[in-house]
N, C-alpha and C positions, 0 to 999 in steps of 0.2 A: 329527487329530481336534480338536486345540486350536483350529484356525481356525474350525471350524463353530460354536463358541460363544464366539468371542473377545469379542464385545460383551456378551453376557449373562453373562459371567463376573462382572460387577459386581453381580449380583443377590444380594449378600450383605448389604448394609448395612442398608437400611431393612427393618423387619419385613415379610416377605412381599412383596417387590418386584414391580412390574408392569413388563414391558418390551415384548416383542414380541407382536403380535396374530395371528401367522401359525401358531399351533400348535394348531388345533382337533383334538380327539380324535374327533369324530364330525361327521356332516353332518345338519343339521336336516331333518326330514321334514314336509311339509305335512300338516295334519290331514285324515284321511280321513273324519271325521264331524264334525258340528257340535258346538261346545262354547262355553262362555261367551267373549265377545269379549275379555275382559281376562285370559285364562288361558293358561298354558303348562304342559304336562304331559309326562311321559316316564318313563324308566327309567335307573337307575344300576347298572352291572355291574362286576365284576372278572373275573379269569381263571376263576373258579369259578361265575360266574353272577350273578343279582340280588343286590344289596348293600343290606342294611337299615342304617339309622342314619347314612347319609351326609348331609352338609349340602349343600343345593342353594340357590343364591342368584342373584338378578339382580345381576350384577357391579357392585361399588362402591355397593351400596345395602343397606338393612336388610331388604329383602324377601327372606326366606329361609324354608326349611322343611327337614324331614328325611324321608328315604325310609322307607317303611313296610316291613313284613316281606317283601313281594314285590319290593322295590327300586323301587317306583314313587313318583312325586311329582307334586304339582300346585301351581303358583304362580299366585296370583290378584293382582288389584290393578294389572295392567299396563295400558298404553294401546294400544288396538287400532291396528294399523298402524305402531307406533313400534318400530323395531328395537332389540333388546337382545342382550347376551351372557349366557348362562346358565353358571354354574360349578358344580362339585361337588368335595367333599373329604371324606375320612375319615381319622382317625388311622392312621398307618403307610402312607399312600398319597400319591403326588404329587397335586397339583391337576389338575383337568380342566376343559375349557370347550367350549362350542359357541357360535360367533359367528353373527350374521346371523339371529337368531330374530325372527320377526314375529308377534306375537299376533293372533288365536288360533292356537296350534300345539300339536299333540300328537305322540306317537311319537318324541320326542327320546331318543337313547341317549347317555349319557356313560359312558365306560369309564375306570375308575381303575386305575393301575398301582402296585404296592407298591414302596416304595423299599428300598434295601439295609439289611441288618442287620449288615453287617461293615464293617471299616475298611481303608483302603489306605495303608500306611505310606510308599509311594513317591510319594504325591501331593505336588505342589508348591503351597504356599499362594499365594493370590492377594494381591497387594499392594494396599493401600488407594489408592495413587496411582500414576500412570504409565500406560503403554500397557497395554490390556486389564486395567484395574484397576477397583476399585469406583467410583472417581471418574469413570471414562470414561463411565459411564452414569448414575450418581447423584451428580453433583458437589455438589449442595446438601447432602444429608444427610451426605455424607463430610466436607465442609468444617465443618459444625456439630460433628461428632465431633472433628476435628482441632483445632478452636479451643477446645473446651470440656471435653473428656472426658480425665481423667487416665489412663484406660486406654490411650489412644493413646501415652502417654509412659512407660508403666510399665517399659519396657526401658531407656530412656535417661535417666530422671530422675536428675539428678546427685546428689541427696541419697541416693537408693537405692543408686547405685553407690559413693558414698563410704562408706556404711555397709557395704556388701558387701566393698569392697576395703580398708577401714581407712585411707582417705586424706582429705585435705581437698580443697577445690575447686581448689587449684593442683596437685594430683597428688602432694603430699608424703605419704608413707606412714609410719604409726607402726611402731615395731619390732615384730617378731613377739612374741606373748605369751610371757612367761617362765613356766616351769612348775616346780612343786615335786613332791616324791614322798613318798608315805606308804605304809608297809608295809600298812596297813589299807585305804587307799582308792586306791592307785596314783597316777597323775599327776593333778595339779590345777593350775589357773591361779593366777598371782600378780598382784598389782596392777602397773600400769605402773611402770617405773623412773623416778622423778622427776628423775633427772639427765639423761635422754634426751629429745629432742624428741618430743612426742606430739600426734597429729592425730586423736585420737578412736578409738573401737573399730571393729572390722571383723570380719566373719565369717572372711575369709581370714587374719586375724592369729591367730585361735584354732584354725582348722582349715585350714592352708595346703595340705594334700594332698587336699582334697575339694572338690567343687562345692556340696554342700548341696542343699536342695530349694527355694531361693528362686525358681528359674526356674519351678517348677510353677505359680506365680501370676503372676510378673512377665513371663515369656516362655513361656506355656503351649504355644504352637504348636511351639516348639523342644523343649520338655520332654516332649511327649506320648509319645515313645518312650524317653526317658531322663531321668526326673524328677530323679534324684539324680546325674546326670553331666553336666548342662548348665550351663556357665558363662555367665551373662548377658552378660559382656563380649564373648563370641565369637559372638553370634547374628548372622544375616545375613538379607537379603531382607525379606519381610513381617514376620518376627519382630522386626525392629528397631522395629516399631510396637507392641510389647508385646502386650496383649490385643486383637488385631486383629479386623477384621470377619469374615474367613473362619473364624477359630477359633470365635467365638461362634455364627455362623450354621451351623456344622456340629456343634454340641453337641446330641445327640439326647436325652440323659438325664443326670441327676445321681444318684449313689448316696448315699442317706442312710439312717441307721439307723432302723428302724421304731420302736424304743423311744425314742430321744432326739430323733429328727427332725433330727439334726445329721450332718455328715460323720463317717465312721468314723475312729477314731484313726489317726494317721500316714498320712492320705490327703488332704493339702492340694491345693488347686488342681486341675490337670488329672488328678490321680490319682483324683479323684471324678467325673470327667466321662466320658461315653460319646461318643466322637468318631466321626463317620462321614465319613471322607474318601472321595470317590468314585473311580471307575475310569474315567479318560478314554477308554480303549479299548473300553469296554462301550457298544454303541450304544443300549441301553435305559436305562442308569443311569450316564451319563457325567458327570453333575453332580448335586449335591444342596445346596440351600440351605433352611434352616429360617427361618421368619418368622412374622408374626402375621396375615397375610391368608389366608383360606381360599378366596379367589377370584383367586388370583394369575394374572398374564397370561403366565407362562412355565411351563406345566404340565409340560413335559418336564424341568424342573430344580427347581422350587420346591414347597414345601408349607408348611402351617400347623403350628406347634408350640405348643400351649397353654401348655406349660411356660415359654415365653419371657415370659409375662406374670405369672408367679408368682415370689414372693421366693425360692423354693427354687432357682431358676436361679442366684442369686447366692451361694448357700451355700458352694460349694467354696473360694472365695478370700476369704470374709469370716467364716471361723471357722478358728482355728489354735491348736493346742496344742503347746507346746514343753516337753519335760522335765516333763510332767504339769501344767504351768501354762497356763491358758487366757490367751492373749495377744490374739489377734484374735477378736472375738466380736460384731460388729455384727449378724450374722444371728441368733445366739443371743439377743441382747438384744431384737431385734424379735420373735422367737418367743415370748419370755416376756412381751411387752407386749400391751396391748389392740389394738395395730395388727395383730396376727396374726389377729384375729377375722375370719373370712371374710365375715361379714355387715356389720360396722360398721367394720372396719379399713381399712388401706391397704397396698398392696404396696410393695416397694422401687422398682419401676418407676414407680408412680404419682407418687412424689416425685422420683426421680432421672432419669426419662425421660418427663417430662410432655408431653402433646400440647397445642397444636399445635407443629410445628416452624417456627421463625422464623429466616430468614437475611436479614441486612441490612434488617431491618424488614418484610420480606415474609413473609406466612404461606404455607406450602407446601401446595399441593393436589395435587401430582403429583410422585412421587419420581423419575421418570425422564422429564422433559419432553423431547420430541423424540426419545426413544429407545424409544418404544412404551408409555410409561406412560399410565395413565388418570387422569382427574380423580376425586378422592376427597374425602370429608368430612375437613377438616383435623384433626378430633379423632381420626381413626384413624391419623394419621401421627405417630409418637412421636419426640420430640426426643432425639437421641443426645448428651446433655449430660454425663451422669455426675454432675455437680454434687458434687464432693468438697468438702473444707473450704476450697477456695481462693476461690470467688466471694464477695465481701463481701455481696452482696444475699442470697445463700443463708444465710450465717451470721447476718445480721441478722433472719432469720425463724425462727431455730432455737429461741429461748426468749423468754419474756416476763419483764421485770424491773419491779418496783415499788419506789419509794423514798419513805419518809416521814421527816420530821425535825421535831423540836420542842424547846422549852426546858422542862426540868424542874428547877426551882431554879437551881442554879449550873452545870448541865450541859446539853449538847446531846446528845439521844438520836436516833440514826439507825437506822432499821430497813430492811433490804434483803431483798426476797423475789424469788427467781428460780425460775421454773417452766419445766420442759421440756414445753411444751404443743404444740410444733410438729414434734417429731422422733421418729421411730419406733424409736430406739435410744438408748443412752446418749450424753450430750454431755460431752466429746468421745468418739470411739470409735476402735477399731482401733489404729493405731500408738501404742505406749505412751508416746511422747514428747509427744504432743499434750496440751495442758491449757488451762484457762481461769484467768485472773487477775482477781480483783475488787479494785478500788481504791476506797477511800472516803476522801475528803479534805474536811475542814472548815476554813474560813478565816474570819477576821474581816473587818470592812469594809475594812481596809487590805490584805487579801490575805495576812495572816500565818497560817500553819497553827496550828490549835488543838491543844493537848496531848491525846493519847488517854489515857483513863482505863481503859476496859474494851473488850473485844472482841478478836477474832482479828487476826492480822497475816500478811502474805504470808510463806510459809516461806523458808528460806535458799536453796532451789533456785530461787526466783524471781529470784535474781541479787543478789549483794552488790556494791554500787557506786553510781554516780551514777544516780538515778532518771531524769534527763534522757536517759540512754542506755539506758533500759529495765531497769535493775537495781532491782527493787522490794522486795527482801527487807526485812522489818521495818516496812513501811508498813502503815497500817490497811487491812484487807481479808482476803482468803483466796485459796486456789487450789483448783481441782478437777482431779483427775488420778488415774489408776491408777499407783501408784508401785511399781516393781519393785526388788528388791534381789538382787544376784548372790549365789549361794549360797556360793562360795568366797572371793571377794575382798571381799564385803560392800559393794561399790560401789553407791550409791543416790543419786538415782534412776538407773536403768539403762535404756537402750534396746537393749542387747545381749542380746536375748531368746533368741538361739540358744544361749546358755549357760544352765545351770541357774539359775533365778531363783525367787523367791517374791514374792507380792503383799504388800508392806509395808502399803499402805493403798489404798483406792479410794473416793473420795467423789464420783465423777462423777454427773451427774444422769440417772437413768433416765427412760424415757418417762413423762410426767405426774407426775414427782416434783417436789417443791418444797423448796428450801433457804431457810431464814430465818436471818438473822444480825443481831445488834445491836451497835452501836458507840456509846460515850459519849465525849464530849470536854469539856474545861473551857470553860465559856461565857465570852465576853468581858464586860467590865464594861458596855459599851454598843455600840450598832450592831448591824446584822443579821448573821446568819451565812449564809455560802454553803456548801452541801454539794454536792460533785460526786462522782458515782458512775459508774464506768466498768467494763464487763465486756469483757475482752480475750481473744481467741483467740491462742494461741502454738503454733506448729507443733512445737517441740521445746524441751527444757530448755536454758536459756541457756548453761550450761557446754558442753554438746554442740555447740551452734551456734557458739560461740566456737572450740572445737577444730577444727571442720570448716570454718569460714569461711563458714557459711551466712548470707547476708544476707537474711533473710526477715522483713519488718516484722510487728509484731503487727497483728491485725485487730480493729477495734472492732465488737463484737456489739451492745452496748447502752450508752447514755450518757444520764445524766439529771442535772438540776440542780434543787436545792430550796433555797429561802431561808426562814429563820426570821425572825420579827419581832424588833425590838430588845428587850432585857431591860427589864422594867418599872422605871421610875425609883423 
């Protein structure tokens, strides 16, 4: 059976992929009676008879309508004599199509088939690359995903694995966590032994005999049947690509609380997903791919899933509570922001998967060229970018910074305003090690730094050492972070959120929030003053990066220079 759909297996990646045109579900019937020359009409049915509320479309166009109570439809605005393909779709059904329709035509019948409501744990995931893969039919969209989307590397990201295993980049592992014992509280963790080599924290150091639930988000395809027993180090096949194409395009629903609109407690990642792996031996339902086209070209396999264009689709892996502390919450932050307004807001996908898709400077108009794909409006082909915090261009669009500086008597006064006016969640978000560092430097005409009189300074965890090497503690400025403190060891800031922690502070910028800070410096006797203000994104706290050997340079989000006139003689 696998051979019969070996090529179309790749219909997972781009939302609602179009592949082969040889799968008509009905044969067009010439009109028995005169009708408008620009019109096509007919009937949509399922196994029970006429079907109301189905979407009928001239394939790859905006010319669409819905069937009425008796299942009939009529599409106008076509060109007489010009052949078109008519498609039909309704939620819970595969797509359907009729090819070779020449207006005017009536009496067309499109038959919709329901897709499965159960899951097949014996199904083998399709790999993004290789033979009979996503890339074999949709090379372009697959390559965009591989090149840009952190989801493709969520299983093999060396920072993730070093945190999970308690190692550095060279593979050196910290000693297992020492533990004390209390008659009242039982076993509890102790701080690392300062006399022993230490390469940073790790889940497996604290809980060496368990796998944890990290895999439920980082390798959900492997964890779907064993969320608390899957070791990310041991995944194989398609699951080495982390949150891979086939997994996303087989997610039928997500389970969220009706009260909070968030995932239920202790249900991270795939635990909150309804996965529909198909049954290759079933001749009627041997494959199933969800996408965003309701006029897909492979009706025996593909269907539209409106959920894929809603932020709720992202919720399972972007909300996480550990020991009653909310750690990951970009979905919840979006939910609480004006961006969640359905009329005026923006979804996660609109920012992180924007159309069109561009590969090597070329705008994509066909997701499967040469493999049965059809030409489409490029604004309907969404880029599989992910756009995490890595791309500098994306970071530089996240916030807006304004700097003013002036002389007031014998002082230089600098005001910095930072507004999160471009991001639908807090900046930064999710992994609690991420933070921003604001540096404010004032120098005289000879380049000598001026003495700071008032204003905040970068906290100690900004790095104690040479500023030339990125150690900014004590310099004029500030930092924005969610700072966790471990409950037993009181280590702070901590990124070991799998242990009990509490939020010590959180001054990150919420959507549309503004932070204003003022800094004063001693003015020079003469000459102008140069003020340089830089906002940096740092992936993790510097001590943690030093322990792990993570060589991840800071990213410049905003940088401005202001000069004040010389002091009056």
